[in-house]
C-alpha positions in Angstrom: -1.5 -36.7 29.4 1.7 -38.8 28.7 1.9 -42.0 30.7 5.2 -42.9 32.3 4.4 -46.1 34.1 5.0 -49.6 32.8 1.8 -51.6 32.7 1.3 -55.2 33.5 1.6 -56.4 29.9 5.1 -54.8 29.7 6.2 -56.8 32.8 5.1 -60.0 31.0 7.3 -59.1 28.0 10.3 -58.2 30.1 9.8 -61.5 31.9 10.3 -63.3 28.6 14.0 -62.4 28.8 14.5 -64.2 32.1 12.5 -67.3 30.8 14.8 -67.5 27.7 18.0 -66.8 29.6 18.7 -70.5 30.4 18.1 -71.3 26.7 20.6 -68.8 25.6 23.2 -70.1 28.2 22.6 -73.6 27.0 23.2 -72.6 23.4 26.5 -71.0 24.4 27.5 -74.1 26.4 26.8 -76.4 23.4 28.8 -74.1 21.2 31.8 -74.3 23.6 31.6 -78.1 23.7 31.5 -78.4 19.9 34.9 -77.0 19.5 34.6 -73.2 19.2 38.4 -72.8 19.0 38.5 -74.8 15.8 35.6 -72.7 14.4 37.5 -69.5 15.1 40.5 -70.8 13.2 38.2 -71.5 10.3 36.8 -68.0 10.4 40.4 -66.6 10.0 41.0 -69.0 7.1 37.7 -68.2 5.3 38.2 -64.4 5.6 34.5 -63.6 5.3 33.7 -60.5 3.3 30.3 -59.1 2.2 30.9 -57.1 -0.9 28.9 -53.9 -1.4 26.9 -53.7 -4.6 27.8 -50.9 -7.0 30.9 -50.1 -5.0 33.7 -51.9 -6.8 37.2 -51.7 -5.4 37.1 -47.9 -4.7 36.8 -46.8 -1.1 34.0 -44.4 -0.1 36.5 -41.8 0.9 37.9 -41.6 -2.7 34.5 -41.3 -4.5 33.4 -37.8 -5.8 30.2 -38.0 -3.8 29.0 -37.2 -0.3 28.1 -40.3 1.7 26.8 -40.4 5.2 26.3 -43.6 7.3 23.7 -44.1 10.0 25.1 -47.1 11.9 23.8 -49.7 14.2 25.2 -48.0 17.3 23.1 -44.9 16.5 20.1 -47.1 16.1 20.7 -48.7 19.5 21.5 -45.5 21.3 18.4 -43.7 20.0 16.2 -46.8 20.6 14.9 -46.7 17.1 12.8 -49.4 15.5 11.6 -47.8 12.2 13.6 -46.9 9.1 11.8 -43.6 8.7 13.0 -42.6 12.2 16.7 -43.2 11.6 16.6 -41.0 8.5 15.7 -38.1 10.8 19.4 -38.1 11.8 20.4 -37.0 8.3 19.6 -33.3 7.8 19.3 -33.9 4.0 16.2 -35.9 4.5 12.7 -34.5 5.1 9.5 -36.4 5.8 6.7 -36.5 3.2 3.2 -37.8 3.0 3.2 -41.2 4.9 0.1 -42.7 3.2 -2.1 -42.7 6.3 0.7 -43.9 8.4 1.2 -47.0 6.3 4.6 -46.4 4.6 7.9 -44.6 4.7 8.1 -41.5 2.5 10.9 -38.9 2.4 12.6 -36.3 0.2 16.4 -36.2 -0.2 18.1 -32.8 -0.9 14.6 -31.3 -1.3 13.3 -33.6 -4.1 10.3 -35.7 -3.2 9.0 -38.5 -5.3 5.3 -39.4 -6.0 3.2 -38.2 -3.1 0.8 -41.1 -3.5 3.5 -43.8 -3.4 6.2 -44.9 -0.9 9.7 -43.6 -1.4 12.2 -45.8 -3.2 15.3 -47.1 -1.6 17.8 -50.0 -2.0 18.3 -53.1 0.2 21.8 -54.4 -0.3 21.9 -52.7 -3.7 18.5 -54.1 -4.9 15.3 -52.1 -5.2 13.4 -52.5 -2.0 11.1 -49.5 -1.7 8.9 -50.2 -4.7 5.5 -51.5 -3.8 3.7 -51.3 -0.5 5.9 -53.0 2.2 4.7 -51.1 5.2 7.1 -49.6 7.7 10.6 -50.9 7.1 11.8 -52.4 10.4 15.3 -52.0 11.8 15.6 -55.4 13.5 17.8 -56.7 10.7 19.6 -53.5 9.6 23.3 -53.2 10.1 23.5 -49.6 8.8 21.9 -47.2 6.4 23.9 -45.4 3.7 22.8 -42.1 2.2 24.5 -41.7 -1.1 23.9 -38.1 -2.1 23.5 -36.8 -5.6 22.1 -38.5 -8.7 23.0 -42.1 -8.9 21.5 -43.0 -12.3 24.9 -43.3 -13.9 25.5 -46.3 -11.7 22.4 -47.5 -9.8 20.0 -46.6 -12.6 16.6 -44.9 -12.4 17.1 -42.9 -9.2 16.1 -39.6 -7.7 18.5 -36.6 -8.2 18.7 -36.0 -4.5 20.4 -39.3 -3.9 20.0 -42.9 -3.1 19.3 -44.6 0.3 20.8 -48.1 0.7 20.0 -50.3 3.6 22.6 -52.9 4.5 21.3 -55.9 6.4 22.9 -57.9 9.1 24.7 -60.9 7.7 25.4 -64.4 9.1 28.5 -64.9 11.2 30.3 -68.2 12.1 30.8 -67.2 15.8 27.7 -67.6 18.0 26.2 -64.3 19.2 22.9 -62.6 19.5 20.4 -60.8 21.8 16.9 -60.8 22.9 15.3 -57.4 23.7 12.0 -56.5 25.3 10.7 -52.9 25.5 7.7 -51.1 26.8 6.8 -47.5 26.3 4.2 -44.7 26.7 0.8 -45.1 25.0 0.9 -48.9 25.5 3.7 -49.7 23.0 5.3 -53.1 23.5 7.9 -54.9 21.4 10.0 -58.1 21.6 13.0 -58.2 19.3 15.7 -60.9 18.8 18.8 -61.8 16.7 21.0 -64.9 16.7 23.7 -66.0 14.4 26.1 -69.0 14.4 27.9 -71.5 12.3 26.0 -74.7 11.5 29.2 -76.3 10.0 32.6 -75.0 9.1 31.2 -73.7 5.8 27.6 -72.8 6.6 26.4 -70.0 8.9 22.9 -68.8 9.6 21.3 -65.8 11.1 17.7 -65.1 12.1 16.3 -61.9 13.5 12.9 -60.2 13.7 10.4 -58.5 16.0 6.9 -58.7 17.2 5.2 -55.5 18.4 1.8 -54.2 19.6 1.8 -50.4 19.4 -1.1 -48.3 20.5 -0.7 -44.5 19.9 -1.2 -41.1 21.3 -3.8 -40.9 18.6 -7.3 -42.0 19.7 -8.1 -45.5 18.4 -5.0 -45.7 16.2 -2.6 -48.7 16.6 0.1 -50.4 14.6 0.9 -54.0 15.1 3.4 -56.0 13.1 5.5 -59.1 12.9 8.8 -59.4 11.1 11.0 -62.4 10.5 14.3 -62.2 8.5 16.4 -65.4 8.3 19.5 -65.7 6.2 22.1 -68.4 5.4 25.6 -68.2 4.0 27.5 -71.0 2.3 31.2 -70.8 1.8 31.4 -73.0 -1.3 35.2 -72.7 -1.6 38.0 -70.3 -0.6 37.0 -68.2 -3.6 33.2 -68.5 -3.8 30.2 -68.0 -1.5 26.5 -67.9 -1.7 24.2 -65.8 0.5 20.4 -66.2 0.8 18.3 -63.6 2.7 14.6 -63.7 3.3 12.1 -61.2 4.8 8.5 -61.5 6.0 6.4 -58.7 7.3 2.7 -58.4 8.3 1.5 -55.0 9.5 -2.0 -54.2 10.7 -2.9 -50.6 11.3 -5.8 -48.2 11.5 -5.6 -45.8 8.6 -4.9 -42.3 9.9 -4.7 -39.1 7.9 -3.9 -37.0 11.0 -5.6 -33.8 12.1 -7.1 -30.8 10.4 -5.5 -27.3 10.7 -7.7 -24.2 10.3 -6.2 -20.7 9.7 -2.7 -22.2 10.2 -3.5 -23.0 13.9 -2.1 -26.5 14.6 -4.1 -26.5 17.8 -7.4 -26.4 16.0 -8.1 -29.8 17.5 -6.1 -31.9 20.1 -3.3 -33.8 18.4 -4.9 -37.0 19.7 -8.2 -36.4 17.8 -8.9 -39.1 15.3 -11.2 -37.9 12.5 -11.5 -41.2 10.6 -13.8 -44.1 11.5 -12.7 -46.8 13.9 -15.2 -49.2 12.3 -13.2 -49.1 9.1 -11.1 -51.8 10.7 -7.4 -52.6 10.0 -5.5 -52.0 6.8 -3.3 -55.0 6.3 0.1 -55.0 4.7 1.8 -58.2 3.7 5.3 -58.3 2.3 8.0 -60.9 1.5 11.4 -60.5 0.1 14.1 -62.9 -1.2 17.7 -62.1 -2.1 20.3 -64.5 -3.4 23.9 -63.2 -3.8 26.9 -65.1 -5.3 30.4 -63.8 -4.9 33.5 -65.2 -6.7 37.1 -64.0 -6.4 38.5 -64.5 -9.9 42.1 -63.6 -8.7 43.8 -61.1 -6.4 42.6 -58.2 -8.7 39.2 -59.1 -10.0 35.9 -60.3 -8.4 32.5 -61.2 -9.7 29.1 -60.6 -8.0 25.8 -61.9 -9.2 22.4 -61.4 -7.5 18.7 -62.1 -7.8 16.0 -60.2 -5.8 12.2 -61.0 -5.6 9.7 -59.0 -3.6 6.0 -59.0 -3.4 3.6 -56.9 -1.3 0.0 -56.1 -0.8 -2.1 -53.4 1.0 -5.8 -53.7 1.6 -8.3 -51.9 3.8 -10.9 -49.1 4.3 -10.5 -45.5 5.4 -12.5 -42.4 6.0 -10.6 -39.4 4.7 -11.4 -35.7 4.8 -12.7 -34.3 1.5 -10.0 -32.0 0.2 -12.0 -30.1 -2.5 -13.0 -26.8 -1.0 -16.3 -26.6 -2.9 -17.4 -29.9 -1.4 -16.2 -29.4 2.2 -18.7 -28.3 4.9 -15.9 -27.4 7.3 -15.2 -24.2 5.4 -18.8 -23.1 5.9 -19.5 -23.8 9.6 -16.0 -24.4 11.0 -16.8 -27.8 12.6 -18.5 -30.3 10.2 -15.9 -32.3 8.3 -17.1 -33.9 5.1 -15.4 -37.2 4.4 -14.9 -39.7 1.7 -15.2 -43.5 2.3 -12.4 -45.4 0.6 -11.1 -48.9 0.0 -7.6 -49.6 -1.2 -6.5 -52.8 -3.0 -2.8 -52.5 -3.8 -0.3 -55.2 -4.8 3.1 -55.4 -6.4 5.7 -58.0 -7.6 9.3 -57.1 -8.3 12.0 -59.3 -9.9 15.5 -58.1 -10.5 18.9 -59.4 -11.6 22.4 -58.0 -11.4 25.8 -59.1 -12.6 28.9 -57.1 -11.7 32.6 -57.4 -12.4 35.1 -55.2 -10.6 38.9 -54.9 -10.5 41.8 -52.9 -11.8 44.1 -52.7 -14.8 47.2 -50.6 -15.4 47.9 -48.6 -18.6 51.2 -47.0 -18.3 51.3 -44.9 -15.2 47.5 -44.8 -14.8 45.6 -47.4 -12.8 42.0 -47.9 -13.9 39.7 -49.1 -11.1 36.9 -50.6 -13.2 33.3 -51.6 -12.4 31.3 -53.2 -15.2 27.8 -54.4 -14.7 24.4 -55.2 -16.1 21.0 -55.5 -14.5 17.3 -56.0 -15.4 14.0 -55.9 -13.6 10.3 -56.8 -14.2 8.0 -54.9 -11.9 4.2 -55.3 -11.7 2.0 -52.8 -9.8 -1.7 -52.8 -9.1 -3.4 -49.8 -7.5 -7.1 -50.0 -7.1 -9.0 -47.3 -5.3 -12.7 -47.5 -4.4 -14.6 -44.6 -2.9 -17.8 -43.0 -1.9 -17.9 -39.3 -2.5 -21.2 -37.8 -1.4 -22.5 -34.3 -1.4 -21.3 -31.6 0.9 -22.1 -32.5 4.6 -22.7 -36.2 3.8 -20.7 -38.8 5.7 -19.4 -36.1 8.0 -18.0 -35.8 11.5 -18.0 -33.0 14.1 -14.3 -32.2 14.7 -15.0 -30.9 18.2 -17.5 -33.6 19.3 -16.9 -36.6 17.1 -19.4 -39.4 17.1 -18.2 -42.7 15.6 -20.0 -45.9 14.5 -22.6 -44.4 12.1 -23.7 -46.1 8.8 -20.9 -46.4 6.3 -21.7 -45.9 2.6 -20.8 -48.4 0.0 -17.8 -47.6 -2.2 -17.4 -48.0 -5.9 -14.4 -48.2 -8.2 -12.6 -44.9 -8.8 -9.7 -46.3 -10.7 -7.6 -49.4 -11.0 -4.2 -49.2 -12.7 -2.4 -52.4 -13.7 1.1 -51.4 -14.6 4.1 -53.4 -15.8 7.6 -52.1 -16.1 10.4 -54.0 -17.9 13.9 -52.6 -18.0 17.5 -53.5 -18.5 20.7 -51.6 -18.2 24.4 -51.7 -18.5 27.0 -49.6 -16.7 30.6 -48.8 -16.6 32.6 -46.9 -14.0 36.3 -46.1 -14.3 38.0 -44.3 -11.4 41.5 -43.5 -12.7 44.5 -42.9 -10.4 46.1 -40.2 -12.5 48.7 -39.6 -9.7 48.8 -40.4 -6.0 46.7 -37.4 -5.4 44.5 -36.9 -8.4 41.6 -39.2 -9.3 39.4 -38.9 -12.3 36.0 -40.6 -12.1 34.0 -41.4 -15.2 30.6 -43.2 -15.3 28.2 -44.1 -18.0 25.0 -46.1 -18.0 22.6 -47.1 -20.7 19.0 -48.0 -19.8 16.0 -49.2 -21.8 12.6 -49.6 -20.4 9.0 -50.4 -21.4 5.9 -49.3 -19.4 2.4 -50.7 -20.0 -0.6 -49.4 -17.9 -4.2 -50.5 -18.3 -6.8 -48.5 -16.4 -10.0 -50.5 -15.7 -12.5 -47.8 -14.8 -11.8 -45.7 -17.9 -10.9 -48.7 -20.0 -7.7 -47.2 -21.3 -4.4 -48.7 -22.3 -1.2 -46.8 -22.5 2.3 -47.9 -23.5 5.6 -46.1 -23.6 9.2 -47.2 -24.3 12.3 -45.2 -23.8 16.1 -45.5 -23.6 18.4 -43.1 -21.8 22.1 -42.6 -21.3 23.2 -41.3 -17.9 26.7 -39.8 -17.6 28.7 -38.9 -14.6 32.1 -37.2 -14.3 34.0 -36.4 -11.1 37.5 -35.3 -10.0 39.1 -36.0 -6.6 42.1 -34.4 -5.1 43.7 -36.1 -2.1 45.2 -33.2 -0.2 46.4 -35.6 2.5 45.5 -38.8 4.2 42.9 -36.9 6.2 41.6 -34.4 3.7 40.3 -34.6 0.1 38.3 -32.4 -2.3 36.0 -33.4 -5.1 33.7 -32.1 -7.8 31.2 -33.9 -9.9 28.5 -33.5 -12.6 25.8 -36.1 -13.3 22.5 -36.7 -15.1 19.7 -39.0 -14.3 16.2 -40.1 -14.9 13.4 -42.0 -13.2 10.3 -43.6 -14.7 7.1 -42.7 -12.9 4.4 -45.1 -11.9 0.7 -44.4 -12.3 -1.5 -42.2 -14.4 -3.2 -38.8 -14.1 -6.9 -38.2 -13.8 -7.3 -38.6 -17.6 -5.6 -42.0 -17.5 -2.4 -40.8 -19.2 1.0 -42.0 -18.0 3.6 -39.6 -16.7 6.8 -38.8 -18.6 10.0 -39.9 -16.8 11.7 -37.5 -14.5 14.9 -36.0 -15.7 17.7 -34.5 -13.5 21.0 -32.8 -13.6 23.3 -32.0 -10.7 26.6 -30.3 -10.0 28.4 -30.8 -6.7 31.6 -29.5 -4.9 32.7 -31.0 -1.6 35.4 -32.0 0.8 35.9 -35.1 3.0 37.9 -35.1 6.2 39.1 -37.7 8.6 41.8 -37.0 11.2 42.8 -35.2 14.4 42.1 -31.5 14.3 42.1 -28.6 16.8 45.0 -30.0 18.8 44.9 -27.1 21.2 41.4 -28.1 22.5 42.2 -31.7 23.6 45.2 -33.7 24.7 45.4 -35.7 21.5 43.3 -33.4 19.3 39.7 -33.8 18.3 39.2 -36.7 15.9 36.7 -35.6 13.3 35.4 -37.3 10.2 32.7 -36.2 7.8 32.0 -34.2 4.7 30.9 -30.8 3.5 29.1 -30.4 0.2 27.7 -27.6 -1.9 25.3 -28.7 -4.7 22.9 -27.4 -7.4 20.4 -29.7 -9.0 17.3 -29.5 -11.1 14.5 -32.0 -11.9 11.7 -32.0 -14.4 8.3 -33.6 -14.5 7.8 -33.4 -10.7 4.6 -34.9 -9.5 2.3 -33.4 -6.9 -1.1 -34.0 -5.5 -4.1 -33.0 -7.6 -6.3 -31.0 -5.3 -9.4 -31.3 -7.5 -9.2 -34.9 -8.5 -8.4 -36.3 -5.0 -6.3 -39.5 -5.1 -4.6 -38.6 -8.4 -1.3 -36.9 -9.1 -0.5 -34.2 -11.5 2.7 -32.9 -13.1 4.0 -29.7 -11.4 6.8 -29.1 -13.9 10.5 -28.3 -13.1 12.1 -27.7 -9.8 15.6 -26.7 -8.6 17.4 -27.3 -5.4 20.7 -25.9 -4.2 22.2 -26.0 -0.8 24.9 -26.8 1.6 25.3 -30.0 3.7 27.6 -30.8 6.6 27.9 -34.2 8.2 30.5 -35.0 10.9 31.3 -37.4 13.7 33.7 -36.2 16.3 35.6 -37.7 19.3 35.7 -34.6 21.4 37.4 -36.3 24.3 38.2 -39.9 25.3 34.7 -40.3 26.7 32.6 -37.8 24.7 31.4 -38.3 21.1 29.3 -36.0 18.9 27.4 -36.5 15.7 26.2 -33.4 13.7 24.2 -33.1 10.5 23.1 -29.8 9.0 21.5 -28.9 5.7 20.4 -25.6 4.1 18.1 -26.3 1.1 16.8 -23.7 -1.3 14.3 -25.8 -3.1 11.8 -24.1 -5.5 9.8 -24.5 -8.7 11.7 -23.5 -11.8 8.7 -22.5 -14.0 5.2 -21.0 -13.7 2.5 -23.7 -13.4 -1.2 -23.1 -14.0 -3.6 -26.0 -13.9 -7.1 -25.0 -15.2 -8.8 -27.5 -12.9 -7.0 -26.2 -9.9 -7.5 -22.5 -10.7 -4.2 -22.0 -8.9 -1.1 -20.3 -10.3 2.1 -21.6 -8.8 4.8 -19.1 -9.8 8.4 -19.9 -10.4 10.4 -19.8 -7.2 7.6 -21.3 -5.1 8.8 -23.8 -2.4 8.1 -27.5 -2.6 5.8 -29.2 0.0 7.3 -30.5 3.2 10.8 -29.3 2.5 12.4 -27.1 5.2 15.2 -24.6 4.4 17.2 -25.4 7.5 17.4 -28.8 9.2 19.9 -29.7 12.0 20.5 -32.8 14.1 22.9 -33.2 17.0 23.7 -36.2 19.1 26.1 -36.2 22.1 27.1 -39.3 24.0 29.3 -39.7 27.0 30.8 -42.9 28.2 30.3 -43.4 32.0 33.5 -45.5 32.6 35.0 -42.6 34.6 32.2 -43.2 37.1 32.8 -46.9 37.2 29.6 -47.5 35.2 29.6 -49.7 32.1 27.2 -47.6 30.0 26.7 -44.2 28.5 24.4 -41.2 28.7 23.4 -39.0 25.8 21.1 -36.4 24.3 19.8 -35.6 20.9 18.5 -32.4 19.4 16.7 -31.9 16.1 15.5 -28.7 14.4 13.2 -28.5 11.4 12.5 -25.2 9.8 9.0 -24.0 8.7 7.7 -25.7 5.5 5.0 -25.4 2.9 2.1 -27.7 3.9 0.1 -27.9 0.6 1.5 -27.7 -2.9 -1.7 -25.9 -4.1 -2.1 -23.6 -1.1 0.9 -21.3 -0.4 -0.8 -19.8 2.6 -0.6 -23.1 4.5 2.7 -23.2 6.4 3.9 -25.8 8.8 5.7 -24.1 11.8 9.3 -24.9 12.7 9.9 -27.2 15.6 12.7 -28.6 17.7 12.9 -31.9 19.6 15.0 -32.8 22.6 15.7 -36.3 23.7 17.8 -38.1 26.3 19.0 -41.7 26.5 20.9 -43.9 28.8 21.9 -47.6 28.8 24.0 -49.6 31.2 25.1 -53.2 31.7 23.4 -54.8 34.8 25.7 -57.7 34.3 27.9 -59.2 31.5 24.8 -60.1 29.6 22.0 -57.9 30.7 21.6 -54.3 29.4 18.9 -51.8 30.4 18.1 -48.8 28.3 15.9 -45.7 28.8 14.9 -43.3 26.0 12.9 -40.1 26.7 11.7 -38.4 23.5 10.3 -34.9 22.9 11.4 -33.9 26.4 9.9 -30.4 26.0 6.6 -31.8 24.8 6.7 -29.8 21.5 3.4 -29.7 19.5 4.4 -30.0 15.9 3.3 -31.3 12.4 5.7 -33.9 11.1 4.4 -33.9 7.5 1.4 -32.8 5.6 -0.5 -33.5 2.4 -2.9 -30.6 3.0 -4.4 -28.6 5.9 -7.0 -31.4 6.3 -4.4 -34.2 6.2 -1.7 -33.1 8.6 0.3 -35.6 10.6 1.0 -34.5 14.2 4.2 -35.6 15.9 4.3 -37.7 19.1 4.2 -35.9 22.5 6.6 -36.5 25.3 7.2 -40.3 25.7 9.4 -42.7 27.5 10.6 -46.2 26.5 12.4 -48.7 28.7 14.1 -51.8 27.3 15.9 -54.8 28.8 18.3 -56.9 26.6 20.0 -60.2 27.1 23.2 -60.3 24.9 25.3 -63.4 24.3 
């Protein structure tokens, strides 16, 4: 049963706001006494700009590419704290295997990555998703960009579905911030804060982070974490600035593969039923990140950006996972005895990367060339060690209907340990030519060279591979008017794959091609429906893409991946934001994806034929998301009320078992926040209002992740 009361511990957290209130007012008073008016003048003189990586001097509206932005206001309205959750508001994104609840994993435009690894994404243009950094927190996120379509011609080494770029909150010279405490159903508590100010006329700092203790609707399962993200900006001169950003995360969680589903009945066991072993203890994730960015304005037309990024992460802990091989699983004999494997994971990664970028424009005759020239390099080390006990059928088992925990736990032994190193460098050139005031020609070209070395300890194998690739992109943009443009593009890409198969052999790099047609709009439309028209901005895109060397789970050699072959994805995407009236706003995202294998695939170990045209795991055909928000000013209330609705179509639940289908689901939520005073804000979020029972993602019928039941969350913020 869902709990709607706020326990005593929540009251203690909320009380922290009132304890810290005098401190916040004291900081504000000191700021006023130190000459804030002078500081504001300095802010105007310094003209602070935070340049976007890989963007150059071309606006997003003129690029031949669909880009959707999930901003900080959406994060606040929906009461979100996890990066994975904000991606649900883009219909192009679908959830994938979440690694026992320990990382973020998603597909974009129907193309998933490696099912046994977290999904890759960028943080301020640098690789941030490689390695094992737990759940990405939103406490320092300003907004999330979803750059759709292959980006290898620019970003290098990316998925054909697109690239997700997280843009973090940056230091400001004017003092501001907030402290927010929240409490929710299933004993979920969180304290979050953010403060920024100028230390001198030329130096500003920002520090934000969160501390949370989250229990769960899942028996025994919890997820606790601590995040601190300080940053400092130094305005060296009127032309040069230096920005340093640091991240620290520690996450402790009970490993959770979810529930089992027999005969496509997602109610086989209660969604709260935990089938692992509480005595496994926590799996611990530690991650740190450092980014250093230097910006220099060469003149009015040209600018230089240089950056360095270092990240390290580790993941260690035990788990008890359902045995997936049918011949070794007792559940398929008696319908209640679940044979399990005992496992221990020892993962670690280090990631160094550099980037140098020059952007500006030159004129040749009547054509203006908006140029972006750059070079980057990285050194990436990855260790994945998996230890396990795999007994006979019926050994180390649990009754799915009457589970008994706390029994003897067998010792594990090494299954594999991959020690992988990737070294790569690349150069890129992008030229967006203004042929006329309305026609823009976009040309992009990137060269990459990489080396990959993998040593596998258990089999004592060593593999090496080197490769170089050229990734082109060409696009055409027609500006119909200031409010409407059309574009087309063709691009190619590639992505090196980490890890090895069961035989210890490395995977060949993924290759991709994509064609896209689209339109972007921004203006007042449908003047007959509102006094001043309906202000609508967004994009509509039609695309067709293909990808080779796709990885999927190996159902016989559990814990390994295998190459599925080629896949195609074609579809339609619509993203829009509308001001329906002066007080009513709407956000809509819809995607139709026809994602399927492009060739027959037969693995002799699986004994399973996957014919061409088969769907890919966890990818729905139809996905839609709607958010409506109404300002309450007309009722003399300083706040707003809103609702969200999300629909996810049925999906394949296991790449090697076409009979296992995840049913469609829809989620309804409501939210409200209002100012209690100039500084205090209270917010309420009610999720899954209809208490839908659904599977959010799946690896197989025995590793299916259930979605959260109806829940409520209340927060109180002090803003200054």
